[in-house]
C-alpha positions in Angstrom: -34.9 51.1 -3.0 -35.3 51.4 0.7 -32.3 51.8 3.0 -33.0 48.3 4.5 -33.2 46.7 1.0 -29.9 48.4 0.0 -28.3 47.1 3.2 -29.3 43.5 2.5 -28.3 43.8 -1.2 -24.8 45.0 -0.2 -24.5 42.3 2.3 -25.4 39.8 -0.4 -22.7 41.2 -2.7 -20.0 41.2 0.1 -21.0 37.7 1.1 -20.6 36.3 -2.4 -17.2 38.1 -2.8 -16.1 36.7 0.6 -17.0 33.2 -0.5 -15.0 33.5 -3.7 -11.9 34.8 -1.8 -12.3 32.0 0.8 -12.5 29.4 -2.0 -9.1 30.5 -3.3 -7.6 29.6 0.0 -8.7 26.0 -0.1 -6.1 23.3 -0.7 -8.7 20.6 -1.4 -9.7 20.7 -5.1 -13.3 19.6 -4.6 -13.9 21.9 -1.7 -12.4 24.8 -3.8 -14.8 24.0 -6.6 -17.9 23.8 -4.4 -17.2 27.0 -2.5 -16.3 28.8 -5.7 -19.6 27.7 -7.2 -21.5 28.9 -4.1 -19.8 32.3 -4.3 -20.5 32.6 -8.0 -24.1 31.7 -7.5 -24.6 34.4 -4.9 -22.9 37.0 -7.1 -25.1 36.0 -10.1 -28.2 36.9 -7.9 -26.5 40.1 -6.6 -25.5 41.4 -10.1 -28.8 40.5 -11.6 -30.6 42.5 -8.9 -28.2 45.4 -9.6 -28.6 45.0 -13.4 -24.9 44.5 -14.0 -25.3 42.0 -16.8 -21.7 41.5 -17.8 -20.9 40.3 -14.3 -23.9 38.1 -14.4 -22.6 36.5 -17.6 -19.1 36.1 -16.1 -20.2 34.4 -12.9 -22.6 32.2 -14.9 -19.8 31.0 -17.0 -17.5 30.3 -14.1 -20.3 28.6 -12.3 -20.9 26.3 -15.2 -17.2 25.5 -15.3 -17.3 24.6 -11.6 -20.3 22.4 -12.1 -18.5 20.5 -14.9 -15.4 19.9 -12.8 -17.4 18.9 -9.7 -19.3 16.3 -11.7 -16.0 15.1 -13.2 -14.3 14.9 -9.8 -17.2 13.0 -8.4 -17.1 10.5 -11.2 -13.3 10.0 -10.9 -13.4 9.6 -7.1 -13.8 5.8 -7.3 -12.5 5.3 -10.9 -9.6 2.9 -10.9 -8.6 4.2 -14.3 -7.9 7.7 -12.8 -5.4 6.5 -10.3 -2.3 4.3 -10.3 -0.6 2.4 -7.5 3.2 1.8 -7.5 5.0 -0.3 -5.0 8.3 1.3 -3.9 11.2 0.2 -1.7 11.8 1.5 1.8 14.8 3.4 0.6 13.2 4.9 -2.5 14.3 8.5 -2.9 10.9 9.8 -4.0 9.1 8.0 -1.2 11.6 9.6 1.3 11.0 13.0 -0.3 7.2 12.7 -0.1 7.3 11.6 3.6 9.7 14.4 4.5 7.7 17.1 2.6 4.5 16.1 4.3 6.0 15.2 7.7 4.1 17.7 9.8 0.7 16.9 8.1 1.3 13.2 8.5 2.1 13.6 12.2 -1.3 15.4 12.7 -3.3 12.7 11.0 -1.4 9.6 12.2 0.9 10.6 15.0 2.1 7.0 15.6 3.9 6.8 12.2 7.7 7.0 12.7 8.3 9.1 9.6 10.0 6.5 7.6 9.4 3.0 6.3 11.0 0.4 8.6 12.5 -2.9 7.6 9.9 -5.5 6.9 7.3 -2.9 5.9 5.9 -2.4 2.4 5.1 0.9 0.8 2.9 2.0 -2.0 2.5 5.4 -3.7 -0.8 6.4 -5.2 -0.6 8.9 -8.2 -3.0 10.6 -10.5 -1.2 11.6 -13.7 2.0 13.2 -12.5 0.6 14.2 -9.1 1.3 12.3 -5.9 -2.0 11.5 -4.2 -1.0 9.5 -1.2 1.2 7.0 0.5 0.3 3.6 2.1 2.6 1.7 4.3 1.7 -1.8 5.7 3.4 -4.3 8.0 2.9 -8.0 8.0 1.3 -9.7 11.0 0.7 -13.2 9.8 -2.0 -13.0 7.1 -3.0 -9.5 8.3 -1.7 -6.3 6.6 -1.5 -3.8 9.4 -1.8 -0.2 8.1 1.1 1.8 9.5 0.3 4.8 7.2 -2.5 5.7 4.9 -1.8 9.3 4.0 -3.6 11.5 1.4 -2.2 14.8 0.3 -4.4 17.8 1.1 -5.5 18.4 -2.5 -7.1 15.0 -2.7 -8.4 14.7 0.9 -12.0 14.9 -0.2 -11.6 11.5 -1.8 -10.5 8.1 -0.7 -7.4 7.2 -2.9 -6.1 4.7 -0.4 -9.0 2.4 -1.5 -7.1 1.7 -4.7 -4.5 -0.2 -2.8 -7.2 -2.3 -1.1 -9.2 -2.7 -4.3 -6.1 -3.9 -6.1 -6.4 -6.9 -3.8 -4.0 -8.9 -6.0 -1.2 -6.6 -4.6 -2.0 -8.1 -1.1 -3.5 -11.5 -1.6 -0.6 -12.5 -3.9 1.7 -11.9 -0.9 -0.4 -14.1 1.4 -2.5 -11.4 3.0 -6.1 -12.2 3.8 -7.0 -9.2 6.0 -6.3 -5.5 6.3 -6.4 -3.8 9.7 -6.1 -0.1 10.2 -4.3 1.7 13.1 -6.7 3.0 15.8 -4.8 6.3 16.0 -5.6 7.4 12.5 -7.6 10.7 12.4 -10.7 10.9 10.3 -10.7 7.4 8.8 -12.8 6.8 5.7 -12.8 3.0 5.7 -16.5 2.4 6.3 -17.2 4.1 3.0 -15.3 1.4 1.1 -16.3 -1.8 2.8 -14.2 -2.1 6.0 -16.0 -3.1 9.2 -15.4 -2.1 12.8 -13.0 -4.3 14.8 -12.7 -2.7 18.2 -11.0 0.7 17.7 -9.7 -0.3 14.3 -11.2 -1.1 10.9 -10.9 -4.6 9.3 -11.2 -5.7 5.7 -11.4 -9.4 4.7 -9.6 -9.6 1.4 -10.3 -13.3 0.8 -14.1 -12.8 0.7 -14.3 -9.6 -1.3 -13.8 -8.9 -5.0 -12.5 -5.5 -6.2 -16.0 -4.4 -7.4 -17.4 -5.2 -3.9 -15.4 -2.2 -2.6 -16.8 0.3 -5.0 -19.5 2.4 -3.2 -22.9 2.2 -4.8 -23.6 5.9 -4.4 
C-alpha cells in the first residue's frame, strides 16, 4: 500500500472514530442515532479495508441497531399514542420544577417568557412514558389561545411534541378557543410543519376548521 493510500485510510479510520465520539455528546436522541450510524458506517468501510473482521461485525450490528431506532423514532414522531398531554395548574410542583430546571434553555428559545405561569394562563405538560417532553403555556385573548411558551426538552428537539396539544383540539375548543397564535419571539418555530400559517411575524392555526388528522404531516 502506497504512503498516500495509507494516509487516506488512516484519515478514514480517525474520521469514523471522531463521528462516534461526537455522537455521544449529542443530547438529541435522533441526532445521536444518525451520527452514530454515520460513524459506524465509516468504520465498517475502514475495518473491511484493513481486514479487521471482528470490528466489521461489531460496527455492522451497532449500525443495524441504529437503523432500527431511527425508523422507530420517525414513526413515533407524529404518533399520538406515543405521547400524552396533561393539563396542570399554575402552582403545580412538577411544572415549577420543570420550568426552573430548564430556565436557561427556555430563555434562549423564548426570551419573552417570564419563567412562571401567570394568573389566567393555562399550562400543559407533554410526556412520553415517564419522560418529560415539553411544556406549553397559553393565554386567552378572546377566542385566541396565545402561545406564551412552547418548550421542548433537548432530547426531543428533533420532533414537534407541542403538536399534540394542538391536535388534541378538544382541549382548546371545549374552552371556547377557535384559533392558536404563536409568539413572534420564539426561536426556530416548527409550526409550518403541522398546519399553521403565517400571520405577520407569528403563526396562526384555525381550530374550528381543522380536524386532528388534518394536522398530521403526510410525509
